[in-house]
SEDO-809173 format. One record per residue: x, y, z of N, C-alpha, C in turn; residue in one letter; residue number from 0. Coordinates in Angstrom, 3 decimals. Layout:
# SEDO-809173
X Y Z X Y Z X Y Z A NUM $
...
This chain:
# SEDO-809173
-11.671 44.812 25.592 -12.017 43.607 24.584 -10.679 43.547 23.930 M 0 $
-10.578 41.950 23.140 -9.715 41.456 22.608 -9.367 42.209 21.123 L 1 $
-8.504 43.256 20.897 -8.474 43.478 19.339 -8.558 42.623 18.280 P 2 $
-9.732 42.802 17.899 -10.051 42.425 16.117 -11.138 41.041 17.018 G 3 $
-11.927 41.216 18.058 -12.749 40.764 18.284 -14.726 40.953 18.176 S 4 $
-14.316 41.826 17.327 -15.843 42.674 17.522 -16.773 42.017 16.891 E 5 $
-16.387 41.128 15.480 -17.161 40.356 15.224 -17.524 38.594 15.591 D 6 $
-17.605 38.599 16.614 -17.345 37.269 17.505 -19.067 37.599 18.080 I 7 $
-20.075 36.048 17.448 -21.299 36.107 18.240 -21.466 35.053 19.123 V 8 $
-22.817 35.194 19.893 -22.885 33.542 20.903 -23.971 33.986 21.196 R 9 $
-24.552 32.644 21.207 -26.156 32.533 20.718 -26.809 30.552 21.859 C 10 $
-27.221 30.590 22.262 -28.000 29.464 22.772 -28.991 28.757 21.584 A 11 $
-29.210 27.691 21.915 -30.084 27.090 20.897 -31.352 25.973 21.874 L 12 $
-32.980 26.059 21.661 -33.416 25.685 22.537 -32.889 23.696 23.123 P 13 $
-33.090 23.954 24.336 -32.806 22.257 24.138 -33.994 21.152 23.213 G 14 $
-33.147 20.301 23.072 -33.861 18.892 22.205 -33.513 18.125 23.152 E 15 $
-34.463 16.907 22.680 -34.087 15.374 23.695 -32.590 14.925 23.837 A 16 $
-31.919 14.729 22.267 -30.350 14.562 22.507 -30.050 14.860 21.535 D 17 $
-29.581 15.953 21.151 -28.830 16.465 19.758 -27.992 15.628 19.752 R 18 $
-27.082 15.188 20.946 -25.846 14.521 20.550 -25.849 13.030 20.010 F 19 $
-26.645 12.345 20.527 -26.752 11.179 20.026 -27.648 10.806 18.594 A 20 $
-28.603 12.151 18.092 -28.486 12.088 16.779 -27.871 12.703 15.366 E 21 $
-27.147 13.480 16.378 -26.281 13.726 15.173 -25.057 12.511 15.222 L 22 $
-24.638 12.486 16.606 -23.756 11.002 15.815 -23.936 9.978 15.625 C 23 $
-25.509 9.520 14.940 -25.913 8.537 14.558 -25.677 8.688 12.656 A 24 $
-26.267 10.179 12.798 -26.366 10.933 11.113 -25.058 11.047 10.745 A 25 $
-23.856 11.198 11.344 -22.355 11.240 11.179 -21.296 10.241 11.729 T 26 $
-21.421 9.294 10.526 -20.251 8.459 10.528 -18.485 9.425 10.212 P 27 $
-17.877 9.318 11.488 -16.660 10.253 11.191 -15.517 8.550 11.308 M 28 $
-14.373 9.729 11.273 -12.895 8.723 11.162 -12.207 9.096 11.649 E 29 $
-10.795 7.893 12.646 -10.051 8.848 13.470 -9.576 9.747 12.653 D 30 $
-8.657 10.618 13.188 -8.072 11.607 12.445 -6.901 12.040 13.854 V 31 $
-6.588 11.568 14.973 -5.866 11.899 15.880 -6.295 11.203 16.927 G 32 $
-5.295 11.152 18.020 -5.452 10.505 19.210 -7.070 11.226 19.983 K 33 $
-7.622 10.465 20.413 -9.258 11.066 20.723 -10.110 11.929 19.681 G 34 $
-9.866 12.098 18.751 -10.546 12.962 17.842 -10.970 12.178 16.698 R 35 $
-12.530 12.355 16.488 -12.528 11.600 15.039 -13.143 13.422 14.300 K 36 $
-13.361 12.568 12.910 -13.798 13.709 12.237 -14.886 13.389 11.400 G 37 $
-15.285 14.109 10.203 -16.104 14.010 8.565 -16.142 15.430 8.664 A 38 $
-16.288 15.585 7.349 -16.418 16.753 6.186 -17.959 16.455 5.947 V 39 $
-18.952 17.416 6.048 -19.753 17.451 5.229 -19.995 18.614 4.210 L 40 $
-21.345 18.061 2.704 -21.459 19.261 2.117 -22.766 19.149 1.345 T 41 $
-23.237 20.481 1.066 -24.485 20.528 0.581 -24.936 20.984 -0.734 R 42 $
-24.902 19.957 -1.677 -24.368 20.118 -2.912 -26.089 20.642 -3.206 P 43 $
-25.642 21.925 -4.182 -26.620 22.876 -4.871 -27.436 22.100 -5.418 D 44 $
-28.004 22.590 -6.424 -29.822 22.286 -6.996 -28.777 21.938 -8.686 T 45 $
-28.002 22.148 -9.164 -26.907 21.767 -10.146 -25.784 20.837 -10.047 D 46 $
-25.939 20.125 -8.945 -24.768 19.734 -9.293 -23.729 19.685 -8.264 G 47 $
-23.208 21.316 -7.961 -21.879 21.998 -7.338 -22.057 21.606 -6.140 G 48 $
-20.311 20.957 -5.864 -20.275 20.426 -3.967 -19.586 21.488 -3.653 V 49 $
-20.002 22.397 -2.753 -19.310 23.368 -2.021 -18.400 22.656 -1.093 P 50 $
-16.933 23.327 -1.749 -15.687 22.433 -1.277 -14.558 23.615 -0.018 L 51 $
-14.193 23.060 0.534 -13.707 24.005 1.951 -12.173 23.176 2.468 V 52 $
-11.172 23.385 1.787 -9.654 22.637 1.826 -9.406 22.811 3.370 R 53 $
-8.644 21.537 3.825 -8.346 21.628 5.051 -7.013 21.084 4.739 T 54 $
-6.322 21.096 5.784 -4.637 20.430 6.064 -5.006 18.870 7.050 T 55 $
-6.351 19.027 7.469 -6.437 17.534 7.810 -6.353 16.400 6.703 T 56 $
-6.258 15.940 6.475 -6.243 14.308 5.683 -7.053 13.363 6.105 R 57 $
-8.352 13.362 5.407 -9.468 12.747 4.945 -9.388 11.796 4.233 Y 58 $
-9.759 10.511 4.795 -9.720 9.298 3.203 -11.213 8.869 3.227 A 59 $
-12.659 9.046 4.150 -13.696 9.057 3.662 -14.244 10.187 2.499 R 60 $
-14.775 9.900 1.803 -15.578 11.164 0.656 -16.646 11.918 1.609 P 61 $
-16.357 13.129 1.496 -17.549 13.833 2.443 -19.357 13.122 2.280 A 62 $
-19.906 13.646 3.608 -21.222 13.234 3.964 -21.749 14.321 3.395 L 63 $
-23.321 14.629 2.318 -24.175 15.297 1.926 -24.680 15.534 3.357 R 64 $
-25.333 17.073 3.609 -26.531 17.557 5.150 -27.548 16.462 4.669 F 65 $
-27.715 15.710 5.953 -28.886 14.661 6.007 -29.976 16.282 6.783 R 66 $
-30.892 15.901 7.141 -32.254 16.306 7.293 -31.994 16.990 8.862 D 67 $
-30.744 16.288 9.232 -30.854 17.161 10.708 -29.759 17.547 10.770 V 68 $
-28.572 17.878 9.598 -27.724 19.050 9.681 -28.098 20.081 9.167 H 69 $
-29.522 20.215 7.742 -29.755 21.029 7.175 -30.676 21.780 8.275 A 70 $
-31.351 21.080 9.169 -32.127 21.709 10.285 -31.239 22.617 11.037 R 71 $
-30.109 21.779 11.730 -29.322 22.643 12.750 -28.624 24.423 11.697 L 72 $
-28.218 23.919 10.526 -27.474 24.617 9.914 -28.431 25.684 9.560 A 73 $
-30.011 25.787 9.629 -30.880 26.845 9.413 -30.924 27.571 10.790 A 74 $
-31.016 26.564 11.664 -31.250 27.465 13.368 -29.801 28.071 13.668 E 75 $
-29.152 27.776 13.610 -27.923 28.013 14.218 -28.039 29.908 13.069 V 76 $
-27.904 29.951 11.952 -28.128 30.553 11.238 -29.121 32.125 11.624 R 77 $
-30.240 31.339 11.831 -31.421 32.086 12.019 -30.888 32.806 13.703 E 78 $
-30.743 32.096 14.921 -30.657 32.801 15.791 -29.386 33.287 15.877 R 79 $
-28.149 33.427 15.270 -27.159 33.712 15.153 -27.166 35.440 14.368 A 80 $
-28.265 35.220 13.761 -28.378 36.667 13.052 -27.668 36.389 11.589 G 81 $
-26.909 35.722 10.887 -26.427 35.423 10.504 -26.663 35.493 8.867 L 82 $
-25.579 36.296 7.643 -26.351 37.107 6.603 -26.358 35.861 5.575 P 83 $
-25.651 34.647 5.482 -25.417 33.979 4.907 -25.719 32.617 5.291 A 84 $
-26.287 31.578 4.518 -26.591 30.139 4.487 -25.102 29.530 4.781 A 85 $
-25.336 27.982 5.641 -23.823 27.284 5.249 -24.123 26.355 4.299 F 86 $
-23.035 26.262 3.756 -23.373 24.814 2.626 -22.246 23.847 2.987 D 87 $
-21.552 24.100 4.438 -20.612 23.108 3.984 -19.814 23.021 6.359 N 88 $
-19.617 22.192 6.148 -19.745 21.853 7.758 -18.435 21.071 8.078 A 89 $
-17.475 21.136 9.578 -16.687 19.795 9.783 -17.323 19.848 11.036 L 90 $
-17.710 17.993 10.777 -17.826 17.703 12.412 -17.038 17.043 13.003 A 91 $
-16.726 17.308 14.248 -15.574 16.637 15.710 -16.061 16.346 16.742 E 92 $
-15.719 14.963 17.062 -15.920 14.325 18.355 -14.716 14.158 19.166 R 93 $
-14.753 15.223 20.123 -13.440 15.105 21.076 -13.084 14.078 21.883 Y 94 $
-12.937 13.206 22.684 -13.014 12.293 24.053 -11.747 13.383 24.744 A 95 $
-11.962 12.830 25.953 -11.104 13.765 26.677 -9.743 13.540 26.399 S 96 $
-9.259 12.373 25.915 -7.870 12.179 25.426 -7.170 13.085 24.290 A 97 $
-8.019 14.050 23.887 -7.886 15.246 22.867 -7.676 16.046 23.591 Y 98 $
-6.239 16.331 23.522 -5.441 17.910 23.989 -4.600 18.386 23.653 T 99 $
-4.504 18.509 22.305 -2.866 19.208 21.423 -3.659 20.299 20.813 T 100 $
-4.787 20.749 20.455 -5.503 21.187 19.332 -3.994 22.782 19.773 M 101 $
-3.495 23.399 18.510 -2.612 24.642 18.310 -3.101 25.322 18.100 G 102 $
-2.806 26.974 18.587 -3.489 28.088 17.457 -3.494 28.003 16.254 R 103 $
-4.348 28.335 16.099 -4.779 28.470 14.416 -6.114 29.560 14.045 H 104 $
-6.036 29.662 12.880 -6.895 30.441 12.330 -7.769 29.216 10.918 C 105 $
-9.187 29.152 11.020 -9.595 28.566 9.943 -9.271 28.505 8.617 D 106 $
-8.455 28.039 7.742 -8.388 27.767 6.537 -9.164 28.770 5.485 Q 107 $
-9.036 29.368 5.152 -10.500 30.563 4.423 -9.691 29.767 2.884 A 108 $
-9.119 29.326 2.767 -8.911 29.654 0.953 -10.424 29.116 0.244 L 109 $
-10.810 28.456 0.584 -12.167 28.748 -0.057 -13.840 28.956 0.547 D 110 $
-13.400 29.656 1.730 -14.362 30.363 2.139 -15.155 31.741 1.706 L 111 $
-16.019 31.578 1.871 -17.029 33.272 0.893 -16.413 34.415 1.620 A 112 $
-16.325 35.459 1.029 -16.358 37.032 1.878 -17.418 37.219 2.647 E 113 $
-17.452 37.714 3.649 -18.154 38.659 4.214 -19.625 37.012 4.673 D 114 $
-19.086 36.298 5.127 -19.690 35.409 6.086 -19.244 35.002 7.072 T 115 $
-19.557 34.212 7.722 -19.537 33.529 9.109 -19.074 31.795 9.389 F 116 $
-18.055 32.228 10.678 -17.998 31.075 10.938 -18.942 30.218 11.816 I 117 $
-19.492 29.331 12.231 -19.883 29.179 13.442 -20.066 27.572 13.753 A 118 $
-19.578 27.664 15.477 -19.190 26.196 15.626 -20.546 26.404 16.645 V 119 $
-21.224 25.285 16.480 -22.073 24.393 17.600 -21.671 23.305 18.118 F 120 $
-22.349 23.245 19.761 -21.307 22.254 20.580 -22.622 21.683 20.963 S 121 $
-22.176 20.380 21.336 -22.886 19.646 22.227 -22.688 18.935 23.065 C 122 $
-22.571 17.572 23.938 -21.609 16.801 25.104 -23.348 15.794 25.108 Y 123 $
-22.295 14.611 24.944 -22.852 13.541 25.093 -23.752 13.483 26.444 R 124 $
-22.901 13.765 27.922 -23.523 14.345 28.861 -23.549 16.039 29.296 D 125 $
-24.835 16.266 28.957 -24.790 17.612 29.469 -24.267 18.319 30.868 P 126 $
-24.568 17.241 31.929 -23.630 18.012 32.997 -23.082 17.137 34.093 D 127 $
-21.888 16.462 32.613 -20.508 16.159 33.358 -19.493 16.321 32.454 A 128 $
-18.135 16.608 33.350 -17.130 17.038 32.492 -15.736 16.371 32.165 Y 129 $
-15.203 16.906 31.349 -14.828 18.409 31.163 -15.577 18.758 30.022 P 130 $
-16.112 19.979 29.814 -16.194 21.084 29.378 -15.704 21.268 27.807 R 131 $
-15.766 21.849 27.101 -14.767 22.876 26.117 -14.544 24.297 26.316 R 132 $
-13.867 24.720 25.866 -13.534 26.577 25.774 -13.118 26.838 24.437 K 133 $
-13.524 28.025 23.648 -13.322 28.314 22.297 -12.234 29.484 23.284 L 134 $
-10.696 29.671 22.818 -9.860 30.349 23.134 -9.247 31.857 22.128 V 135 $
-9.246 32.664 22.188 -9.387 33.593 20.437 -7.986 34.522 21.446 F 136 $
-7.179 34.914 20.957 -5.830 35.416 20.802 -5.870 36.319 19.178 E 137 $
-5.275 37.484 19.461 -4.736 38.109 18.671 -3.673 37.649 17.817 S 138 $
-3.657 37.933 16.227 -2.276 37.699 15.393 -1.679 39.043 15.316 K 139 $
-1.916 39.806 15.508 -0.994 41.007 15.424 -0.457 41.391 17.029 E 140 $
-1.331 41.022 18.278 -0.980 41.587 19.300 -1.313 40.465 20.512 R 141 $
-0.023 39.411 20.337 -0.656 38.048 20.949 0.026 37.945 22.582 P 142 $
0.311 39.285 22.919 0.294 40.022 24.472 -0.296 40.373 24.254 D 143 $
-1.753 41.173 24.150 -2.894 41.469 24.210 -3.967 40.602 24.967 A 144 $
-3.633 38.982 25.662 -4.548 38.480 26.834 -5.254 38.056 25.277 G 145 $
-6.042 37.250 26.096 -7.399 36.011 25.084 -8.628 36.346 25.930 T 146 $
-9.515 35.440 24.987 -10.815 35.890 25.023 -10.948 34.316 24.903 L 147 $
-11.640 34.191 26.422 -12.065 32.718 26.413 -13.675 32.323 26.778 E 148 $
-14.086 31.932 26.200 -15.774 31.125 25.486 -15.788 30.064 25.614 I 149 $
-16.841 29.590 26.926 -17.222 28.254 27.225 -18.147 27.915 26.074 P 150 $
-17.738 26.547 25.632 -18.239 26.105 24.910 -19.986 25.072 25.356 L 151 $
-20.870 26.048 25.499 -21.961 25.188 26.644 -22.936 24.558 25.554 V 152 $
-23.161 23.606 26.410 -24.368 22.542 25.772 -25.419 22.857 24.614 H 153 $
-25.709 23.107 23.751 -27.182 23.598 22.467 -26.187 25.150 21.905 N 154 $
-24.817 25.481 22.419 -24.349 26.879 22.280 -23.608 26.653 20.948 G 155 $
-23.439 27.910 20.939 -23.395 28.699 19.151 -22.452 29.530 19.628 V 156 $
-21.324 29.424 18.951 -19.867 30.859 19.329 -19.676 31.056 17.079 V 157 $
-20.431 32.524 16.846 -19.732 32.306 15.426 -18.636 33.605 15.317 A 158 $
-18.388 33.589 14.461 -17.163 34.585 14.217 -16.924 34.932 12.657 F 159 $
-17.224 36.133 12.439 -16.555 36.774 10.827 -15.526 35.840 10.032 S 160 $
-15.289 35.642 8.762 -14.308 35.567 8.278 -13.703 36.787 8.401 V 161 $
-13.464 38.039 8.550 -12.674 39.166 8.482 -12.375 38.839 10.388 A 162 $
-13.009 38.581 11.311 -12.051 38.693 12.005 -11.005 37.135 12.304 A 163 $
-11.433 35.966 12.114 -10.864 34.894 11.445 -9.720 35.175 10.838 N 164 $
-8.997 36.378 10.218 -8.047 36.672 9.530 -7.394 37.399 10.528 R 165 $
-8.205 38.445 11.753 -7.310 38.814 12.685 -7.093 38.156 13.786 R 166 $
-7.906 36.576 14.430 -7.380 36.202 15.219 -7.145 35.149 15.090 L 167 $
-6.497 34.119 16.291 -5.777 32.533 16.364 -7.095 31.938 17.234 R 168 $
-7.586 30.882 17.225 -8.130 30.417 18.252 -7.757 28.488 18.785 H 169 $
-8.213 28.519 19.219 -8.346 26.896 19.962 -9.138 26.097 20.743 R 170 $
-9.477 25.466 20.924 -10.534 24.690 21.314 -9.918 23.862 22.451 I 171 $
-10.245 24.008 23.505 -9.617 23.297 24.896 -10.479 23.155 25.486 L 172 $
-9.659 21.732 26.347 -10.062 21.201 27.690 -10.545 22.044 28.814 A 173 $
-11.702 22.745 29.580 -11.697 23.554 30.879 -11.967 23.145 31.732 D 174 $
-10.480 23.363 32.418 -10.224 22.602 33.981 -11.421 22.991 35.119 P 175 $
-12.027 23.937 34.793 -13.022 24.698 36.045 -13.801 23.641 36.259 A 176 $
-14.201 22.570 35.440 -14.767 21.291 36.304 -14.517 20.597 36.438 G 177 $
-13.423 20.461 36.346 -12.660 18.960 36.787 -12.405 17.916 35.671 G 178 $
-11.803 16.613 35.937 -11.411 15.581 34.734 -12.999 14.715 35.495 A 179 $
-12.561 14.208 33.737 -13.598 13.094 33.567 -13.740 12.593 32.109 G 180 $
-14.634 11.913 31.687 -14.383 11.083 30.402 -15.235 11.709 29.156 D 181 $
-16.642 13.172 29.745 -17.344 13.253 28.396 -17.238 13.626 27.063 N 182 $
-17.555 13.912 26.230 -17.049 13.816 24.692 -17.824 15.326 24.231 E 183 $
-16.811 15.812 23.408 -17.871 17.038 22.875 -18.070 16.660 21.697 W 184 $
-19.500 16.988 21.345 -19.129 17.279 19.720 -19.690 18.474 19.171 L 185 $
-18.795 18.882 17.837 -19.111 20.279 17.371 -18.944 20.248 15.618 G 186 $
-20.044 20.923 15.587 -20.078 21.097 14.309 -19.530 22.511 13.571 L 187 $
-19.045 22.441 12.975 -18.476 24.178 12.586 -18.558 24.072 11.515 T 188 $
-20.061 24.866 11.278 -20.755 25.718 9.704 -19.894 26.290 8.898 F 189 $
-19.926 26.584 7.525 -19.343 27.804 7.211 -19.656 27.613 5.837 R 190 $
-18.937 28.754 5.066 -20.153 28.799 3.124 -18.813 28.855 2.365 T 191 $
-18.917 28.173 1.410 -18.083 28.074 0.402 -18.136 29.131 -0.697 S 192 $
-16.975 29.526 -1.489 -17.080 30.180 -2.299 -16.632 29.224 -3.623 K 193 $
-16.337 28.109 -3.470 -15.398 27.138 -4.325 -16.498 25.749 -4.553 T 194 $
-17.076 25.732 -5.542 -18.033 24.274 -6.010 -17.246 23.962 -7.237 L 195 $
-16.832 22.529 -6.340 -16.381 21.131 -7.630 -17.411 20.821 -8.504 L 196 $
-17.596 20.804 -9.480 -18.045 19.870 -10.470 -17.807 18.395 -11.455 R 197 $
-18.489 17.694 -10.774 -17.696 15.832 -10.613 -17.929 16.051 -12.150 F 198 $
-17.212 15.788 -13.274 -17.292 14.792 -14.533 -16.563 13.538 -14.626 R 199 $
-17.213 12.410 -15.052 -16.960 11.148 -14.954 -15.803 10.962 -14.033 D 200 $
-16.711 11.381 -12.444 -15.771 10.824 -11.579 -14.638 12.088 -10.850 G 201 $
-14.197 12.475 -11.519 -13.103 13.981 -11.433 -13.911 15.459 -11.414 V 202 $
-12.777 15.940 -10.543 -13.666 16.644 -9.589 -13.117 18.005 -10.021 P 203 $
-13.494 19.306 -10.889 -12.968 20.201 -11.519 -13.578 21.647 -10.790 Y 204 $
-12.456 22.164 -10.310 -12.802 23.653 -9.931 -13.083 24.359 -10.978 L 205 $
-14.155 25.723 -10.578 -14.575 26.595 -11.120 -13.853 27.052 -12.095 P 206 $
-13.083 27.029 -11.822 -11.676 27.387 -13.445 -11.614 26.698 -14.458 Q 207 $
-11.936 25.931 -14.018 -12.465 24.514 -15.167 -11.665 23.718 -15.154 G 208 $
-10.241 23.506 -14.478 -9.018 22.727 -13.908 -9.350 21.757 -13.182 V 209 $
-8.893 20.583 -13.135 -9.211 19.313 -11.899 -8.869 19.602 -10.826 P 210 $
-9.210 19.533 -9.832 -8.364 19.592 -8.465 -7.713 17.876 -8.265 L 211 $
-6.292 18.309 -7.923 -5.297 16.848 -7.667 -4.978 17.396 -6.489 T 212 $
-4.421 15.868 -6.105 -4.413 15.780 -4.832 -2.735 16.025 -4.804 L 213 $
-1.989 16.851 -3.854 -1.073 17.345 -3.808 0.499 15.834 -3.370 A 214 $
1.325 16.458 -4.483 2.300 15.278 -4.122 3.308 15.790 -3.255 D 215 $
4.409 15.285 -2.680 5.363 15.527 -1.851 5.950 17.062 -1.514 E 216 $
6.269 17.125 -2.838 6.995 18.918 -2.801 5.668 19.915 -2.656 A 217 $
4.583 19.694 -3.759 2.935 20.939 -3.220 2.582 20.473 -2.110 R 218 $
2.671 19.230 -1.324 1.842 19.323 -0.057 2.546 20.450 1.218 G 219 $
4.385 20.156 0.822 5.059 21.145 2.051 4.938 22.410 1.337 R 220 $
4.500 23.040 0.199 4.105 24.352 -0.446 3.070 24.757 -0.036 E 221 $
1.943 23.655 0.546 0.792 23.720 0.794 0.792 24.419 2.282 F 222 $
1.263 23.224 2.831 1.755 23.360 4.694 2.389 25.240 4.844 Y 223 $
3.654 25.545 3.871 3.947 26.310 4.216 2.891 27.723 4.257 G 224 $
1.675 27.302 3.113 0.901 28.701 3.435 0.142 28.560 4.478 L 225 $
-0.484 27.552 4.736 -1.230 27.565 5.354 -0.156 28.335 7.407 R 226 $
0.934 27.983 7.272 1.270 28.569 8.295 1.722 29.764 8.271 R 227 $
1.673 30.305 7.399 1.665 31.920 6.721 0.310 32.581 7.140 R 228 $
-0.203 31.860 6.602 -2.078 32.340 6.841 -2.140 32.325 8.555 E 229 $
-1.520 31.272 9.324 -1.912 31.695 10.773 -0.926 32.778 11.310 N 230 $
-0.150 33.435 10.942 0.406 34.351 11.033 0.110 35.646 11.132 E 231 $
-0.233 35.702 9.607 -0.528 36.796 8.727 -1.957 37.444 9.049 E 232 $
-2.402 39.033 9.072 -3.441 39.608 9.170 -3.495 40.269 7.844 T 233 $
-2.826 39.764 6.506 -3.397 40.255 5.170 -3.119 39.129 4.338 D 234 $
-2.850 38.333 4.687 -2.736 36.931 3.594 -3.742 36.619 2.783 F 235 $
-3.074 36.580 1.331 -4.257 35.897 0.321 -3.740 34.775 0.022 A 236 $
-4.733 33.366 -0.458 -4.214 32.518 -0.966 -4.257 32.581 -2.850 Y 237 $
-2.815 32.124 -2.776 -2.556 32.374 -4.778 -3.894 31.254 -5.388 P 238 $
-3.924 31.499 -6.314 -4.872 30.204 -6.864 -3.977 28.756 -6.914 A 239 $
-4.850 27.817 -6.333 -4.423 26.454 -5.698 -5.133 25.482 -6.567 L 240 $
-4.768 24.653 -7.367 -5.328 23.421 -7.807 -5.450 22.116 -7.455 D 241 $
-4.977 22.378 -5.863 -4.714 20.545 -5.282 -5.367 20.866 -4.014 R 242 $
-5.473 19.820 -3.630 -5.576 19.676 -2.099 -4.857 18.415 -1.458 T 243 $
-4.406 18.282 -0.392 -3.919 17.139 0.728 -4.486 16.352 1.097 V 244 $
-6.001 16.340 1.092 -7.331 15.092 1.647 -7.419 14.813 0.261 S 245 $
-7.462 13.332 0.313 -7.892 12.338 -0.661 -9.617 12.395 -0.338 A 246 $
-9.711 12.920 0.764 -11.668 13.060 0.164 -12.694 14.357 -0.459 S 247 $
-11.326 15.186 -0.517 -11.831 15.880 -1.742 -12.250 15.914 -3.136 D 248 $
-11.197 14.500 -3.008 -11.391 14.160 -4.374 -12.808 13.505 -5.098 L 249 $
-13.213 12.837 -3.995 -14.483 12.310 -4.196 -15.812 12.400 -3.883 L 250 $
-16.410 12.085 -5.089 -17.569 12.273 -4.986 -18.400 12.164 -3.365 P 251 $
-19.616 13.133 -2.498 -19.710 13.422 -2.029 -20.842 11.846 -1.696 P 252 $
-21.639 11.083 -0.711 -22.417 10.171 -0.083 -23.765 10.445 0.940 V 253 $
């Protein structure tokens, strides 16, 4: 067993008519790289708190509120995988065959709630076509200990704890086993936020009562420097940060 991989859960959801088409229709995305589109989704609570999960990807559009299809899928993933906490934030991504450049990383945990899980749901434009994708894990402390490769099957879920995310790095790669093709993968990475934004007069405020701001060049470099440390260190902890590098985080969800 790969060291640190004890908290990885795999399961499959029942097949439905066409989750790929339904999710694409409900989730408008923006280009974030060659062959890659993305969107942030959030589920505000009944008091108007907006769950935030900051990343180093820069989005221009505001986060999307969970539609019914996202809420149903989040609940189904949690139930099938037997996970402890409900999801209130997600990253939607759509990869064409041209996207081949993902580096090894852990998910940014600045805003993730402790003792929760990150869950990746996968589906394909054509369930029977190639290429498929796989999720490859490695240990941060023992990169020479080999890898754990998990095929991202159609309507499948791979979940891993926030604690495992500290110990491991991962990346999503095209699986060469099936051969080349132009199939598309759509993934929703569900997570649970500990950071609820409150918008007052259009300004987002962090739980500490200070406004969330867009990092300038110097603070952006600092933000990325902290992120690099997180990718390498198993005991890394973020300091309190009142900034983001993504302008979308400053906009009320739509």
